[in-house]
N, C-alpha and C positions, 0 to 999 in steps of 0.2 A: 504494500500500500504506500502511496505517496506520503511525504512529510508535510505537504501543503495541500489543503483542500479548499473548495469554495462553498462547502456545505458542512453542517454539524455532523460530527461522528464521535464515537466513544474514543477516548485517549487523545482528543484534540481540544485546544482552547481557542477562543475567538480573540483576535488581535486587531488593532487599528494601527495604520501607518500614519504617523504625525510628522508632517514636514515642517522644518524650522526655516523661516526666512526672516529677513531684516535682522541679521545677527551681526554684532560688532564686538570688538575686543575693547575692554576697559583696562587701561594700563594698571598693572599691579593688582587687579581684581579678578581678571578672567573674562569669560565671554558673557554677553548679555543677549538673550533671545527676546526680541521685541514682539514677534508675531509668529503664530503657528497655524496650521490648517490640517484637518484630517483629509488625507488623500483617499483613503478607503478604510472601511471598518468591517470587512467581511473576509478577513484572512484567517483561516483555520490552520493553526500550526500544531504539529504533533508535539505531544508533551516531552518527547526526547529529541527534538530537533536541535542541532548544533548551530552556533552563530555562523559558521562557515556555510551551512546549508541555507540559512536565511539569506545571506549575502548572495549566494549562487542563485537562489530563486529570484530575488529582486533583480539581479543582473539578467537572468533569462527572460524576464518580462519587459526589459528595456528601461526599468525604473532607475537602475544604476548603470553607469557606463563602464564599470570594471567589477570584476569579482576577486581582484587581488587583495587578499586579506591584509597585506602589509600597508595598504592604503587607508585602513580604518583602525580606529581604536574602539573597542566595544566594552560598554559597562552594562552588565546584566544585574538588575536589582530584583529579579523575580517577576514582578508584574509590569516592569518597565525596562526596556532595553534601549540604551542610547548609543548612537553611532556618531563618532567624531572623526574628523580628518586627522590621520596619524601624523601628518607633518607639523601641524600647529595646534591641534586640540579643538579646533572649531566644531561646535555641535552641528551636525548635518540633518539628522532626523531621529525619530524614536519609534519604537513599537510599544504600544500600550495594550496590556491585556484587558479585555472587556469582561470575559468570564470564561 
């Protein structure tokens, strides 16, 4: 069975992809995200999916231009996964668990 589905199934959780835009760096404080939008909220991810598989899936849909894991820094907080640019730490987008 696939690790990503478009419909509810046992062993999968529903996630939303949250795009960060209008992001800027505040000297000595870090990054400020001024605005976000939900790109889609019908992403069903397997409970055992890896960050690499998430990145590969988003790349296969055309949402990401690369699947090179060295391009990203990933912070997994359980119900929120944040993806940052590995070169400078700029927040790019997040995945938020709905249920």
